[in-house]
Backbone bond lengths (Angstrom), bond angles and torsions (degrees), N, CA, C in turn:
res aa  C-N    CA-C-N  psi(-1)  N-CA   C-N-CA  omega(-1)  CA-C   N-CA-C  phi
1 M - - - 1.444 - - 1.535 108.95 -
2 A 1.311 116.45 131.38 1.468 121.76 -178.31 1.527 110.43 -76.73
3 V 1.316 114.98 143.13 1.452 121.04 178.53 1.531 108.44 -84.49
4 D 1.327 115.75 133.13 1.461 120.52 179.13 1.525 108.94 -76.05
5 M 1.331 116.39 113.85 1.469 121.79 -179.70 1.522 111.61 -100.88
6 S 1.325 117.96 8.55 1.463 118.97 -176.62 1.529 111.30 -69.06
7 V 1.324 114.01 150.57 1.456 121.53 -179.73 1.528 107.51 -125.38
8 Q 1.325 115.68 135.03 1.464 121.79 178.95 1.526 109.48 -105.88
9 L 1.311 116.01 133.93 1.459 121.64 173.03 1.522 107.31 -121.51
10 R 1.302 116.28 141.69 1.461 122.22 178.48 1.535 106.54 -139.21
11 Y 1.340 116.16 116.74 1.460 118.42 -173.37 1.525 112.15 -159.02
12 V 1.311 114.13 159.96 1.455 123.41 166.30 1.517 104.80 -113.18
13 V 1.306 116.85 123.87 1.459 122.24 -173.04 1.530 111.69 -64.81
14 T 1.340 115.62 142.31 1.470 120.85 175.06 1.528 109.34 -111.07
15 W 1.329 114.94 161.89 1.464 120.44 179.61 1.522 110.44 -61.66
16 R 1.310 117.94 -40.89 1.461 121.81 -177.27 1.528 111.24 -62.23
17 E 1.321 117.34 -41.07 1.468 120.85 179.48 1.527 111.01 -65.43
18 I 1.323 116.09 -42.21 1.463 119.19 178.53 1.520 110.38 -66.68
19 S 1.314 117.48 -42.81 1.465 121.28 178.90 1.529 110.67 -60.89
20 D 1.328 117.39 -43.87 1.465 121.04 176.98 1.525 110.70 -61.10
21 G 1.321 116.45 -43.09 1.463 120.84 179.70 1.515 112.51 -62.30
22 L 1.325 117.61 -41.86 1.464 120.85 178.57 1.526 111.38 -67.66
23 K 1.323 116.88 -37.20 1.472 120.25 177.46 1.534 109.78 -64.01
24 I 1.312 116.19 -43.38 1.466 120.22 178.39 1.523 110.53 -64.39
25 Q 1.323 116.77 -40.98 1.464 120.72 178.32 1.531 110.46 -57.74
26 M 1.320 116.90 -44.22 1.461 119.65 179.93 1.535 111.90 -68.21
27 R 1.315 117.92 -37.95 1.463 120.50 -179.21 1.513 112.70 -69.79
28 H 1.319 117.31 -29.24 1.459 120.16 -170.90 1.520 114.16 -111.31
29 S 1.330 117.86 9.13 1.460 120.08 171.72 1.524 107.32 -104.02
30 P 1.325 117.90 145.27 1.469 119.63 -179.07 1.528 112.83 -56.39
31 A 1.308 118.07 -42.38 1.466 120.58 -179.49 1.530 110.73 -66.88
32 G 1.313 117.44 -38.66 1.459 120.81 178.72 1.511 111.94 -64.71
33 R 1.337 116.84 -42.17 1.462 120.32 177.34 1.528 110.73 -63.23
34 W 1.336 116.52 -39.32 1.463 120.23 178.07 1.530 110.23 -62.78
35 C 1.312 118.18 -42.40 1.470 122.01 179.39 1.532 110.79 -62.66
36 Y 1.340 117.29 -42.93 1.463 120.26 177.84 1.530 110.63 -61.91
37 R 1.331 117.02 -43.10 1.468 120.09 179.65 1.531 111.04 -63.52
38 A 1.328 116.51 -41.90 1.470 120.36 178.86 1.528 110.15 -62.58
39 L 1.333 117.03 -41.21 1.461 120.05 179.45 1.525 111.25 -65.43
40 W 1.338 117.32 -43.62 1.460 120.31 177.54 1.526 110.91 -64.32
41 G 1.324 117.13 -39.35 1.465 120.80 177.27 1.518 111.74 -62.82
42 L 1.327 116.41 -42.33 1.464 120.99 177.80 1.529 110.23 -63.04
43 G 1.307 116.79 -42.03 1.458 120.75 178.31 1.521 111.82 -63.96
44 A 1.338 116.77 -42.54 1.467 120.89 178.97 1.531 110.59 -64.29
45 L 1.326 116.87 -42.52 1.458 120.99 178.79 1.526 110.89 -63.32
46 L 1.311 116.63 -43.88 1.461 120.65 178.84 1.537 110.71 -63.38
47 G 1.328 116.45 -41.64 1.461 120.30 177.49 1.521 111.69 -62.58
48 L 1.328 116.64 -41.82 1.464 121.28 179.21 1.527 110.81 -63.90
49 V 1.324 117.27 -44.41 1.463 121.57 178.69 1.531 110.14 -63.09
50 T 1.322 117.34 -41.30 1.462 121.05 179.82 1.519 111.26 -64.70
51 V 1.331 117.36 -46.23 1.471 121.11 179.30 1.524 109.92 -63.18
52 A 1.330 117.64 -43.01 1.471 120.64 178.89 1.528 110.20 -62.22
53 G 1.311 116.66 -40.61 1.463 120.44 179.11 1.517 111.74 -65.23
54 L 1.319 116.94 -41.25 1.471 120.24 179.50 1.521 111.94 -69.11
55 L 1.340 117.32 -37.23 1.464 120.62 179.60 1.521 111.86 -68.73
56 T 1.312 116.75 -29.57 1.473 120.01 179.75 1.522 111.77 -89.58
57 G 1.312 117.13 1.17 1.453 120.81 177.06 1.519 114.13 87.00
58 G 1.298 117.83 2.54 1.464 121.35 179.93 1.520 111.10 -98.25
59 T 1.287 115.24 -175.12 1.468 120.42 178.34 1.521 110.24 -117.96
60 A 1.320 116.80 22.86 1.469 120.53 -179.11 1.524 109.82 -60.68
61 G 1.274 116.28 133.51 1.456 121.75 177.55 1.511 114.61 91.86
62 L 1.315 117.96 -21.37 1.466 119.43 -179.02 1.520 111.59 -66.40
63 G 1.321 117.06 -28.93 1.467 120.40 178.92 1.516 112.55 -72.96
64 M 1.347 117.14 -14.15 1.465 119.76 -179.65 1.524 112.12 -86.56
65 W 1.333 118.99 -14.24 1.465 120.78 -179.39 1.519 112.71 -60.54
66 P 1.338 119.00 -43.73 1.472 117.77 176.63 1.534 112.40 -60.35
67 F 1.340 115.98 -37.49 1.466 119.89 177.36 1.526 110.82 -61.54
68 L 1.343 117.19 -48.03 1.460 120.99 179.74 1.523 110.87 -62.56
69 L 1.310 117.06 -41.08 1.459 120.90 178.51 1.529 110.99 -61.75
70 I 1.313 117.23 -42.83 1.471 121.23 178.20 1.523 110.57 -63.76
71 V 1.335 117.79 -42.55 1.468 121.13 178.67 1.525 110.43 -61.63
72 C 1.323 117.59 -45.05 1.470 121.20 179.89 1.528 111.45 -63.32
73 V 1.321 116.61 -44.04 1.468 120.32 178.80 1.523 110.50 -63.06
74 L 1.333 116.82 -40.94 1.470 119.78 178.57 1.524 111.85 -64.17
75 L 1.344 116.94 -40.02 1.464 119.30 179.02 1.526 111.31 -62.81
76 V 1.306 116.79 -42.61 1.466 120.41 177.49 1.521 110.14 -67.90
77 A 1.324 116.75 -42.95 1.467 121.02 -178.43 1.522 111.59 -63.86
78 V 1.334 117.31 -37.17 1.465 119.91 179.42 1.523 110.33 -62.36
79 R 1.330 117.24 -44.20 1.470 119.39 179.22 1.522 110.68 -65.15
80 W 1.334 117.86 -40.71 1.467 120.81 178.16 1.522 110.85 -63.36
81 L 1.329 116.55 -43.46 1.468 119.88 179.74 1.529 111.46 -66.20
82 M 1.332 116.92 -38.96 1.470 119.90 175.61 1.524 110.34 -62.51
83 A 1.327 116.49 -42.65 1.464 120.36 179.11 1.525 110.63 -63.16
84 L 1.330 117.41 -40.16 1.467 120.14 177.95 1.522 111.48 -65.09
85 A 1.337 116.73 -40.84 1.468 120.01 178.62 1.526 110.67 -64.81
86 L 1.331 117.12 -44.20 1.465 120.29 178.18 1.529 111.41 -66.53
87 L 1.325 117.15 -34.34 1.457 120.64 177.26 1.523 110.38 -63.55
88 A 1.332 116.58 -43.19 1.466 119.72 178.10 1.530 110.61 -60.61
89 Y 1.325 116.93 -41.70 1.464 120.96 178.39 1.531 110.88 -65.51
90 A 1.330 116.37 -46.00 1.470 120.09 -179.18 1.521 111.26 -64.52
91 R 1.322 118.11 -38.86 1.462 120.79 178.06 1.526 110.62 -67.25
92 H 1.335 117.13 -33.97 1.461 121.22 176.23 1.534 110.36 -61.80
93 L 1.334 115.83 -35.99 1.461 120.21 179.22 1.522 112.01 -71.72
94 G 1.323 118.09 -24.08 1.462 121.61 179.47 1.514 111.92 89.17
95 E 1.325 115.27 -159.95 1.461 120.96 -178.98 1.530 109.90 -66.50
96 H 1.323 115.57 136.18 1.460 121.92 179.52 1.524 109.70 -98.93
97 R 1.315 115.90 134.86 1.460 122.83 173.25 1.527 105.82 -122.13
98 V 1.318 115.09 109.64 1.458 121.05 -173.70 1.519 109.22 -114.86
99 T 1.321 116.17 135.76 1.460 122.62 175.16 1.523 107.67 -118.55
100 V 1.316 115.69 123.66 1.455 122.08 176.93 1.518 106.11 -111.24
101 D 1.344 116.21 122.54 1.458 120.08 -179.29 1.527 110.28 -142.21
102 E 1.321 115.90 -169.18 1.460 121.89 -177.20 1.529 112.52 -61.94
103 D 1.315 118.51 -27.46 1.465 122.11 -176.45 1.522 113.39 -88.53
104 G 1.318 118.68 -21.86 1.458 121.14 -178.56 1.516 111.66 150.70
105 I 1.327 114.57 -149.88 1.459 121.30 -175.83 1.516 109.23 -123.53
106 S 1.326 116.03 127.53 1.462 122.04 175.89 1.513 108.21 -114.51
107 A 1.336 115.63 127.12 1.458 120.66 178.72 1.525 108.58 -120.50
108 V 1.319 115.00 129.40 1.465 120.94 178.86 1.525 107.03 -128.72
109 S 1.326 115.20 131.13 1.459 120.27 174.12 1.519 107.66 -131.24
110 E 1.318 117.10 -176.08 1.454 120.45 -178.50 1.524 112.14 -64.41
111 R 1.340 117.84 -26.55 1.455 121.13 -174.93 1.524 114.70 -124.58
112 H 1.323 117.98 4.33 1.462 118.75 -172.94 1.524 110.46 -154.58
113 T 1.335 115.70 144.78 1.460 122.40 174.15 1.521 107.92 -132.42
114 N 1.336 116.41 136.78 1.457 120.16 -177.65 1.525 109.37 -146.06
115 R 1.322 115.93 142.29 1.465 122.57 175.89 1.521 107.93 -129.13
116 T 1.340 117.44 125.92 1.456 122.14 -178.72 1.520 109.37 -127.06
117 D 1.319 116.40 132.21 1.460 120.94 176.14 1.525 109.89 -79.73
118 W 1.322 116.12 160.03 1.457 121.54 -178.88 1.517 111.64 -63.25
119 G 1.317 118.57 -29.24 1.459 121.97 -177.95 1.516 114.11 -62.95
120 F 1.327 117.64 -16.41 1.462 121.65 -179.56 1.521 111.46 -70.90
121 Y 1.322 117.54 -31.93 1.464 121.88 -175.36 1.517 110.98 -99.69
122 G 1.318 115.95 148.51 1.455 120.92 -178.54 1.510 114.19 -109.87
123 R 1.331 116.53 -24.68 1.462 119.20 -178.32 1.516 110.16 -153.43
124 G 1.326 114.34 158.27 1.453 120.47 177.43 1.520 109.46 -130.48
125 V 1.330 115.65 140.82 1.464 121.08 -179.71 1.522 107.35 -131.52
126 E 1.313 115.68 139.62 1.454 120.84 179.86 1.515 109.84 -116.12
127 S 1.310 116.06 135.29 1.470 121.16 172.64 1.524 107.82 -120.46
128 R 1.287 116.59 -173.32 1.461 121.10 -179.17 1.529 111.35 -63.58
129 R 1.338 117.84 -34.64 1.467 121.77 -175.16 1.518 115.60 -103.32
130 V 1.343 117.45 -27.74 1.464 119.88 -169.70 1.524 112.65 -140.91
131 F 1.329 114.32 158.48 1.462 123.00 163.09 1.522 104.77 -103.83
132 V 1.319 117.23 136.39 1.460 120.88 179.56 1.521 108.39 -125.93
133 L 1.326 116.08 126.04 1.457 122.05 175.06 1.521 107.30 -104.83
134 I 1.343 116.85 132.28 1.457 122.17 -173.84 1.523 109.19 -127.43
135 T 1.331 115.98 139.59 1.456 120.82 176.99 1.528 109.79 -70.83
136 P 1.343 116.73 156.53 1.462 119.66 -174.85 1.526 114.90 -81.40
137 D 1.332 119.36 2.05 1.459 119.63 -179.88 1.523 110.80 -68.20
138 V 1.325 116.91 165.51 1.462 122.06 -173.39 1.532 112.42 -61.08
139 W 1.315 118.45 -31.21 1.462 120.93 -179.36 1.522 112.55 -91.05
140 G 1.328 118.44 -10.99 1.463 120.59 -175.34 1.515 109.93 60.99
141 T 1.330 115.81 41.45 1.463 122.57 -171.15 1.521 113.04 -60.47
142 G 1.324 116.46 -47.54 1.459 119.77 -179.47 1.510 109.91 -81.63
143 V 1.307 116.34 123.19 1.456 120.26 -178.25 1.524 108.62 -137.29
144 L 1.316 116.13 136.81 1.460 121.69 175.15 1.517 107.18 -124.48
145 I 1.333 115.23 123.13 1.461 121.58 -179.34 1.523 108.08 -104.28
146 L 1.321 116.37 120.31 1.464 122.40 179.30 1.526 108.66 -113.62
147 P 1.326 118.18 100.09 1.472 120.87 -177.82 1.524 112.21 -67.70
148 K 1.315 116.05 135.84 1.460 120.60 177.41 1.526 111.22 -66.87
149 S 1.327 116.72 -22.34 1.468 119.58 178.56 1.529 111.61 -64.65
150 G 1.335 117.80 -18.49 1.451 121.70 178.97 1.513 114.14 -83.37
151 L 1.313 117.38 -5.50 1.463 121.82 179.71 1.525 109.96 -89.53
152 A 1.317 115.73 143.23 1.463 120.28 -175.54 1.528 112.98 -81.66
153 T 1.338 116.77 -37.86 1.469 119.48 -174.58 1.529 110.96 -137.19
154 A 1.320 115.79 168.00 1.467 121.18 176.16 1.528 110.78 -66.44
155 Q 1.336 116.97 -30.52 1.467 120.37 176.87 1.525 110.59 -64.85
156 D 1.341 116.81 -34.12 1.462 120.04 176.63 1.525 110.85 -63.94
157 T 1.318 116.52 -38.47 1.463 120.73 178.03 1.520 110.06 -62.06
158 E 1.322 117.05 -45.05 1.468 121.19 179.12 1.530 111.32 -64.57
159 R 1.335 117.25 -42.62 1.471 120.38 179.01 1.519 111.10 -64.77
160 L 1.337 117.79 -40.86 1.464 121.04 178.75 1.527 110.16 -64.57
161 R 1.322 117.05 -44.25 1.461 121.16 177.26 1.526 110.13 -58.99
162 S 1.312 116.64 -42.56 1.457 121.80 179.58 1.533 111.62 -64.67
163 L 1.316 117.55 -44.74 1.471 121.27 178.67 1.527 111.42 -61.73
164 I 1.313 116.46 -45.36 1.466 119.97 -179.32 1.519 110.47 -63.55
165 T 1.327 116.64 -46.87 1.462 120.55 -179.77 1.524 111.09 -61.22
166 E 1.319 116.85 -46.20 1.467 121.32 -177.80 1.522 112.12 -63.25
167 H 1.318 118.03 -44.57 1.460 120.25 -172.25 1.516 113.80 -84.15
168 L 1.303 117.53 -26.94 1.459 118.48 177.17 1.520 111.25 -84.78
169 A 1.324 118.08 -13.75 1.461 121.95 177.62 1.518 111.45 -68.40
170 A 1.331 118.10 -26.36 1.460 121.13 -178.75 1.529 111.10 -66.30
171 G 1.328 117.44 -27.11 1.449 121.22 -175.25 1.514 114.55 -87.26
172 R 1.324 118.80 -17.12 1.456 120.16 -177.78 1.524 110.75 -156.87
173 P 1.314 117.17 160.75 1.471 119.43 -177.13 1.525 111.98 -69.69
174 R 1.307 114.40 155.40 1.466 120.65 178.41 1.521 109.99 -79.35
175 S 1.321 115.43 160.88 1.457 120.61 176.27 1.527 108.80 -72.36
176 P 1.331 117.79 168.72 1.466 119.45 178.83 1.526 113.11 -58.48
177 R 1.331 118.00 -27.45 1.464 120.88 178.15 1.519 111.39 -78.72
178 G 1.356 117.49 -11.95 1.447 119.69 178.56 1.514 114.23 96.15
179 D 1.330 117.88 -2.63 1.460 118.58 -178.86 1.519 110.47 -103.11
180 L 1.304 116.01 158.28 1.450 121.48 179.98 1.511 110.57 -116.26
181 L 1.301 116.40 -38.32 1.462 121.37 -177.93 1.518 108.19 -77.42
182 R 1.333 115.74 120.86 1.452 119.82 -177.58 1.513 110.25 -101.12
183 S 1.315 115.69 147.03 1.445 121.05 175.65 1.516 108.23 -92.66
184 D 1.325 117.02 137.41 1.451 121.39 -178.74 1.516 111.61 -94.62
185 D 1.302 119.31 -1.83 1.453 121.78 -176.66 1.523 113.05 -92.05
186 G 1.326 116.95 -7.24 1.444 119.05 -176.57 1.522 111.61 81.54
187 E 1.305 117.61 0.88 1.450 121.87 178.42 1.522 108.27 -129.13
188 K 1.291 116.34 162.55 1.458 119.75 -179.58 1.519 109.30 -68.06
189 P 1.378 117.48 131.56 1.462 120.71 -178.59 1.502 113.21 -65.64
């Protein structure tokens, strides 16, 4: 007799969970990583120009600080606004009842039903609040956020982690440590 490995989640999405999911999506998609590197490079260049200007007695580069500040605020604001828009959509759908099993992920809400096979996702990332499944395309366009608050027990968390690791391992090689599911907190999940 086969052991039932399915995991049930029941939740109403919060802004914080969506915001965390979008941050993880940007960190773990190739395009998102490129954008972060470009932003850090721009900041380093601006800092270098400012220091050079101050050392030479001029004010070169000081006029660019407001520009950099505006760019940084806009980048943060865009993610917050996206999270608010997605929150409005998720709240419109109502309470989510998600089943994760050997065949894939089934999501049912008051206004929507969806079934996704494991082959759709390329990687999974875990943070303190959420599990995030991301498609393997360059933008990481497809994203599924599974809040840990929707799990009933700690055993459900372990089973969900196990299902994600097992099924996403088929699509790509494991890390040298043997794990596939990465933690986004810098600490072991």
